C-alpha positions as CSV (number, residue, x, y, z in Angstrom):
1,S,99.8,100.6,-24.2
2,Y,98.4,97.6,-26.3
3,Q,95.7,96.4,-24.0
4,E,94.7,100.0,-23.4
5,A,94.4,100.4,-26.9
6,A,92.6,97.2,-27.3
7,R,90.1,98.4,-24.3
8,L,89.2,101.6,-25.7
9,V,88.3,99.8,-29.2
10,L,86.1,97.4,-27.4
11,L,84.8,99.9,-25.3
12,H,83.9,103.1,-27.5
13,S,81.9,102.2,-30.7
14,V,84.1,105.6,-32.0
15,I,87.2,106.9,-30.8
16,S,87.8,110.8,-32.1
17,E,90.3,113.5,-31.2
18,G,88.0,114.3,-28.3
19,H,86.2,111.2,-27.6
20,P,86.1,109.8,-24.9
21,R,89.2,111.7,-24.0
22,P,92.0,113.6,-25.7
23,G,94.7,111.5,-26.3
24,A,92.3,108.1,-26.6
25,L,92.8,108.4,-30.5
26,A,96.6,108.6,-30.5
27,V,97.0,105.5,-28.1
28,V,94.9,103.5,-30.7
29,L,96.4,104.9,-33.9
30,R,99.7,104.1,-32.3
31,W,98.7,100.4,-32.5
32,A,96.3,100.2,-35.2
33,D,97.8,97.4,-37.4
34,E,98.4,95.1,-34.4
35,L,95.0,95.8,-33.2
36,A,93.7,95.4,-36.7
37,E,95.2,92.1,-37.2
38,D,94.5,90.7,-33.8
39,F,90.5,92.0,-33.9
40,R,90.4,90.4,-37.5
41,S,92.2,86.7,-36.8
42,L,90.3,86.3,-33.2
43,F,86.7,87.9,-34.0
44,G,86.2,88.5,-37.7
45,Y,86.1,92.2,-36.5
46,T,87.4,95.3,-38.9
47,L,89.2,98.3,-37.3
48,H,88.7,100.9,-39.7
49,T,91.0,104.0,-38.6
50,T,91.9,107.3,-39.9
51,A,93.8,110.2,-38.9
52,R,90.6,111.7,-37.1
53,H,88.8,108.6,-36.1
54,A,88.8,104.8,-35.3
55,R,86.0,102.4,-35.3
56,L,85.8,98.5,-34.8
57,I,82.7,97.1,-36.8
58,R,81.8,94.0,-35.2
59,R,80.1,91.1,-37.0
60,L,77.1,90.2,-35.2
61,D,75.2,86.9,-35.9
62,V,72.2,88.4,-34.1
63,F,70.9,91.5,-32.9
64,D,72.6,92.6,-29.7
65,G,70.9,95.1,-27.2
66,S,74.1,96.1,-25.8
67,Q,75.1,97.5,-29.0
68,A,72.6,100.4,-28.8
69,I,73.1,104.2,-29.7
70,V,72.2,106.0,-26.4
71,A,70.7,109.8,-26.8
72,A,73.6,112.0,-25.5
73,N,71.1,114.0,-22.8
74,S,68.5,111.7,-22.5
75,G,69.7,109.9,-19.3
76,R,70.7,106.7,-21.0
77,K,67.5,106.6,-23.2
78,P,68.5,104.0,-26.3
79,F,67.7,105.3,-29.8
80,D,64.6,104.4,-31.5
81,R,63.7,103.6,-35.0
82,R,62.8,107.5,-36.0
83,R,66.3,108.3,-34.3
84,L,68.1,105.5,-36.2
85,A,66.5,106.6,-39.5
86,Y,67.2,110.1,-38.7
87,L,70.8,109.6,-37.9
88,C,71.2,107.7,-41.1
89,L,69.7,110.4,-43.2
90,V,72.1,113.4,-41.4
91,L,75.3,111.5,-41.8
92,A,74.3,111.0,-45.6
93,C,73.4,114.5,-45.8
94,L,76.4,115.8,-44.2
95,H,78.4,114.0,-46.5
96,G,78.1,116.5,-48.9
97,S,78.0,119.3,-47.0
98,R,80.1,122.5,-46.8
99,V,83.0,122.6,-43.7
100,E,79.9,124.5,-41.6
101,I,76.5,124.6,-42.2
102,A,73.5,126.0,-40.0
103,L,71.3,123.2,-38.3
104,A,68.3,124.8,-40.0
105,D,69.8,124.6,-43.5
106,L,71.0,120.7,-42.7
107,V,67.0,120.0,-41.4
108,K,66.1,121.9,-44.7
109,D,68.5,119.5,-46.8
110,F,67.5,116.2,-44.8
111,S,63.3,117.3,-44.7
112,P,62.9,115.9,-48.6
113,H,64.9,112.6,-47.7
114,A,62.9,112.0,-44.8
115,N,59.4,112.7,-46.1
116,A,60.3,110.4,-49.0
117,I,60.2,107.4,-46.8
118,D,56.6,105.8,-45.9
119,H,56.0,106.2,-42.3
120,L,59.1,108.2,-41.3
121,G,58.8,111.7,-42.6
122,F,59.8,114.9,-40.7
123,D,57.3,117.6,-39.6
124,P,58.5,120.0,-37.3
125,T,55.0,120.6,-35.6
126,A,54.6,116.7,-35.0
127,P,55.5,115.7,-31.5
128,G,59.1,114.2,-31.4
129,H,60.2,115.1,-34.5
130,K,62.7,117.9,-33.5
131,D,63.4,116.0,-30.2
132,A,64.8,113.4,-32.3
133,I,67.0,115.9,-34.8
134,V,68.2,117.3,-31.2
135,D,69.2,113.8,-30.1
136,V,71.0,112.7,-33.3
137,I,73.0,116.5,-33.6
138,D,73.6,115.9,-29.6
139,W,74.7,112.1,-30.3
140,L,77.1,113.3,-33.7
141,V,78.3,116.3,-30.9
142,Q,79.1,114.0,-28.0
143,Y,81.1,111.6,-30.6
144,G,83.2,114.2,-32.4
145,V,81.5,114.1,-35.4
146,L,80.1,117.5,-35.2
147,R,81.2,120.6,-33.2
148,V,78.4,123.5,-32.3
149,S,80.0,126.9,-33.6
150,D,77.5,129.0,-31.8
151,G,74.0,128.2,-30.2
152,S,72.9,124.9,-29.1
153,T,70.4,122.6,-30.8
154,Q,68.2,123.4,-28.0
155,A,67.7,126.9,-29.0
156,W,66.7,125.4,-32.5
157,A,64.4,123.4,-31.3
158,R,62.3,126.5,-29.9
159,D,63.3,128.4,-32.9
160,P,63.8,126.5,-36.0
161,D,64.9,129.8,-38.0
162,R,67.7,130.6,-35.5
163,G,70.2,127.8,-34.7
164,P,73.5,126.7,-34.6
165,R,76.5,126.5,-37.1
166,L,77.8,123.1,-36.9
167,G,81.3,121.9,-38.2
């Protein structure tokens, strides 16, 4: 059981109630104290756990390409700089959001922050900008950070005034 928990933590950057599978979080939480101590003493890693997720924070000396965030629906394509920046900004916007928020409202909150950063910005008419938001939201859904209540992110990309509610 301990080995299974250790494998889960090492293989998955975030473990939630539904990711990578139902029940995985319970296995990790059962061994959280022992895992945290072992990862800290052996590797200098920090295991952060709550009742809703577990995350291993690795201390890397150099950039490690194997740690790339991969878009959920892109055939394993790694996130580019735009998607990584959008991910950070979306998470910051979600920090103060309500229990449920429409994707259109989230993008309205997010846009001024993206546009305040030189060479980043968000323009829904620019090629790739809406696709990047869709990839970020889909990744957050895949990892159990968000749930789509109704609709889809692809529907929002086609019509930004109509889109899913996120919880």
